[in-house]
C-alpha positions, 0 to 999 in steps of 0.5 A: 500500500505504501509503495510508489505513492510518496507525498510531500506537501507544504502549506497552512495546517489546521486541526480538524479531529483528535481521536484514538485509532487502535488505542493510539492517539491520532489527529486529522488535520487539513493542509491547505496548499492552494485554493480548495477549488483547485484541489489545494485542501489535503486531509492529513492523518498523524498517529502516535508521537507524531500526533502528540507533536502536531497537537503540541504545535497546534496548541502553541500556535493557537495560544499565540494566534499564529497560523501554523505552516508545515511541510508533511512527508508521507504517503497517500492512502486512497482505498476509497473516497476517504483518501488522505495522506498518512504523515511520516514526518511533519516539519513545522515552520515556526520561530525558535521561541514558539518551537521551544514552547511547543516542545514544552507543551509536547512534554506536558501532553506526554506526561498525561499518558493516554488522556489529554490534560485539562490545561497546558502551560504555554509561555507561562499561561495556563491554556484550556484545551477545551477552549483551544480546541473548541472547533475541533472534534475530540472523540473517545473522551480524550479531554 
């Protein structure tokens, strides 16, 4: 399934869904590379540690009201109409200060072990995940 369908996408990332798949944390995001009518809106799925990293960078970006620009390396899963990119690596293009804060958020998410905490510290502020993820579908009682 993974052979000869490698994908590299670069654009603005927005989080759509946080859920568990086979007992592992997963996130679904949309990477916008161009206008949607031109086919520039791509579903991306990240699992496990990559899902935690993506969630950490999204929360940090949202706390600072910054758009999140990313490059996704992965492969195209297209067995039916629900085609999406399964991310193997995501490179977030953020300033060093935001990267440092995102790393701290990721550490807090890892400590929670299986559930998302009510709050995380971003730049000294306690940020509510419910508020930060108000427009994101969160499945499975993760928050």
